[in-house]
C-alpha positions as CSV (number, residue, x, y, z in Angstrom):
1,M,123.1,128.3,81.9
2,A,120.9,126.7,79.2
3,G,122.1,123.8,77.1
4,P,121.9,123.7,73.3
5,C,118.2,122.6,73.4
6,G,117.1,125.4,75.6
7,C,116.8,123.2,78.7
8,G,118.8,123.8,81.9
9,A,122.4,122.7,82.2
10,G,123.4,119.7,84.2
11,Q,120.6,117.4,83.0
12,E,121.0,114.1,81.3
13,R,121.1,114.4,77.5
14,L,119.8,111.7,75.1
15,E,121.2,111.6,71.6
16,H,120.3,109.2,68.9
17,E,122.0,108.5,65.5
18,G,120.6,110.5,62.7
19,I,118.9,113.0,65.0
20,R,120.6,116.4,65.3
21,E,118.6,117.7,68.3
22,T,119.3,116.7,71.8
23,M,116.6,115.7,74.3
24,T,117.0,116.5,77.9
25,V,115.7,114.5,80.9
26,H,114.9,116.5,84.0
27,T,113.8,114.7,87.2
28,Q,112.2,116.2,90.3
29,H,110.7,114.6,93.4
30,V,107.7,116.0,95.3
31,T,106.6,114.7,98.7
32,I,102.9,114.8,99.6
33,D,101.5,113.9,103.0
34,T,98.1,112.3,102.7
35,H,95.3,111.4,105.1
36,G,94.5,108.0,103.7
37,D,91.2,106.6,102.5
38,N,90.8,108.1,99.0
39,D,92.4,111.5,99.9
40,M,92.9,113.5,96.7
41,H,95.5,116.1,95.9
42,D,95.7,118.4,92.9
43,I,99.4,118.3,92.0
44,T,99.1,120.2,88.7
45,D,100.9,123.3,90.1
46,E,103.8,121.1,91.2
47,V,104.0,119.6,87.7
48,R,103.9,123.0,86.1
49,D,106.7,124.2,88.5
50,A,108.9,121.3,87.6
51,L,108.3,122.0,83.9
52,Q,109.2,125.7,84.3
53,K,112.3,124.8,86.2
54,S,113.4,122.4,83.5
55,G,113.5,125.1,80.9
56,C,112.2,122.7,78.2
57,Q,109.7,123.9,75.7
58,H,108.4,120.8,73.9
59,G,108.2,117.2,75.0
60,L,106.5,114.9,77.6
61,V,106.0,115.0,81.4
62,N,105.6,111.7,83.2
63,V,104.2,111.9,86.7
64,F,104.8,108.7,88.7
65,V,104.0,107.8,92.3
66,R,106.5,105.3,93.8
67,H,103.9,103.4,95.8
68,T,101.5,100.5,95.2
69,T,98.6,101.9,97.1
70,A,98.4,105.2,95.4
71,A,97.6,106.3,91.8
72,I,98.1,109.3,89.6
73,I,95.1,110.2,87.5
74,I,94.1,112.9,85.1
75,G,90.6,114.3,85.9
76,E,88.6,117.2,87.0
77,Y,89.4,118.2,90.6
78,E,86.1,119.6,91.8
79,P,83.8,118.9,94.8
80,G,81.4,116.6,93.0
81,L,84.1,114.3,91.7
82,I,86.1,114.5,95.0
83,H,83.0,113.0,96.5
84,D,82.2,110.5,93.7
85,I,85.6,109.1,93.0
86,P,85.9,107.2,96.4
87,I,82.4,105.7,95.7
88,A,83.6,104.5,92.3
89,V,86.9,103.2,93.8
90,D,84.9,101.2,96.4
91,N,82.8,99.7,93.6
92,I,86.0,98.5,91.8
93,A,87.4,96.8,94.9
94,P,85.3,97.1,98.1
95,A,87.2,97.6,101.3
96,S,85.0,95.0,102.9
97,G,86.0,92.3,100.4
98,N,87.4,88.9,101.6
99,Y,91.0,89.3,100.2
100,R,93.8,86.8,100.7
101,H,96.4,89.6,100.9
102,N,94.7,90.8,104.2
103,A,94.6,87.3,105.7
104,L,98.2,86.4,104.7
105,N,99.7,89.7,105.8
106,H,97.4,90.6,108.7
107,D,96.6,93.8,106.8
108,D,93.6,95.8,105.8
109,N,94.6,97.3,102.4
110,A,94.3,94.6,99.7
111,H,91.6,96.7,98.1
112,S,94.1,99.6,98.0
113,H,96.7,97.4,96.1
114,L,94.0,96.2,93.7
115,V,92.7,99.6,92.8
116,G,96.3,100.9,92.5
117,S,97.1,98.2,90.1
118,I,94.0,99.0,87.9
119,M,94.4,102.8,88.0
120,G,98.2,102.8,87.7
121,P,101.0,104.8,89.2
122,S,101.6,107.2,86.4
123,E,100.2,109.6,83.7
124,T,102.1,111.3,80.8
125,V,101.2,114.7,79.6
126,P,102.6,116.4,76.5
127,F,103.8,120.0,76.6
128,S,104.4,122.6,74.0
129,N,105.8,126.1,74.2
130,G,106.6,125.4,77.9
131,K,102.9,124.7,78.8
132,L,101.2,121.5,79.7
133,M,98.6,120.5,77.1
134,L,95.9,119.6,79.5
135,G,92.3,120.2,78.6
136,T,90.3,123.0,80.3
137,W,88.9,120.7,83.0
138,Q,91.9,118.4,83.4
139,Q,94.2,118.4,86.4
140,V,96.9,115.9,87.5
141,I,95.7,114.3,90.7
142,L,97.4,112.1,93.4
143,L,94.8,109.6,94.7
144,E,95.6,108.0,98.0
145,L,94.2,104.5,98.1
146,D,95.7,103.2,101.4
147,T,93.8,103.0,104.7
148,H,96.2,105.1,106.7
149,P,98.0,108.5,106.2
150,R,101.1,108.2,104.1
151,R,104.0,110.2,102.9
152,R,104.1,109.8,99.1
153,D,107.1,110.4,96.8
154,I,106.1,111.5,93.4
155,V,108.6,111.6,90.5
156,I,108.0,114.2,87.9
157,Q,110.2,113.4,84.9
158,I,110.4,115.8,81.9
159,T,111.8,114.6,78.6
160,G,112.0,117.3,76.0
161,E,113.9,120.1,74.3
């Protein structure tokens, strides 16, 4: 059953003084298994599915990965860039760098943490009429930065009406 704003029932509602409409917050988790070492996953369909399930027509979608050695990016998911992005990532923070994190923690992924900090764990996309407002060549991409395969929890949070 839909709520007063057209969004699905049972979701958190935000109301502010002086605003008659009610905003809904819908949260969904998606799990992705990665292969490590700059593995990329186009998760645009998962984001669209979450938006459709929310029933919301207008608002914002925030996509957030709950890990420090992964990033969410908006970009073109095509073979050339799938090849080029790891090269650019290695230029930002080379895996071969002499990092204190690796020495203190007997680890090999300081570069993964550094790039994750720079690229960031989230992206926000507006939507209108129930559709993401991405450009023609834009996709929502999970970028695995760690050196080993990981299971990643992605939070897709929709705020809208």
